[in-house]
Steps between C-alpha positions, in 0.01 A plus 500: 500500500789499742507746788731780535618733795494863477878509527521278187240721318689815558852373459456323163601677185219349302177679458244380764163610606250407770139485405247604764137399444359685785550844683585296810780322328632818351509663840661203666776494234562870521530472875766235461659722239505802735668277782786442240506883427413454140394806304355591163739514210696829512313598811531547873147390571432155621315256269118489591189342356457753210500222256171361649342840467581512129516149370288308769510120466756545199754701701857388553805633668840462341857443651585831340293707733209533239148375447288413206241284348565136500454467114732785424757350728476162345545670158814659621638154605450525878475178703174532697487349851146470653475661849436152646856387387668777682678457834421843677751430779727802520752644743412860586748761426587732790494820295178473305391834352151577607389755247126561414387397154327775345641585161384277222760639263777374708383137455629287238265319258662297236536692193529837673794718419 
């Protein structure tokens, strides 16, 4: 599969997801998202590795600020990229919001309200 940058991932209007097979991959991906100031769908909380805690090796993060199970996302027509095919190089934003993540209800799993 072709490689994609995080800029391309976030800026494309198509539905994309990145599959993380390990907690380490999920953490590295979420660190890169935080550098880009990416937040959960309809939230002010930065994206973090919650998908791993819920879906473990089946967890994916979408370019809509949500997470879900790889099989569910495939069913909904998401193009799935493996973590290894993502260029994690990002330019840090100067004004990154450094909120603590503590409220599960503010996170956005696919299929939530």
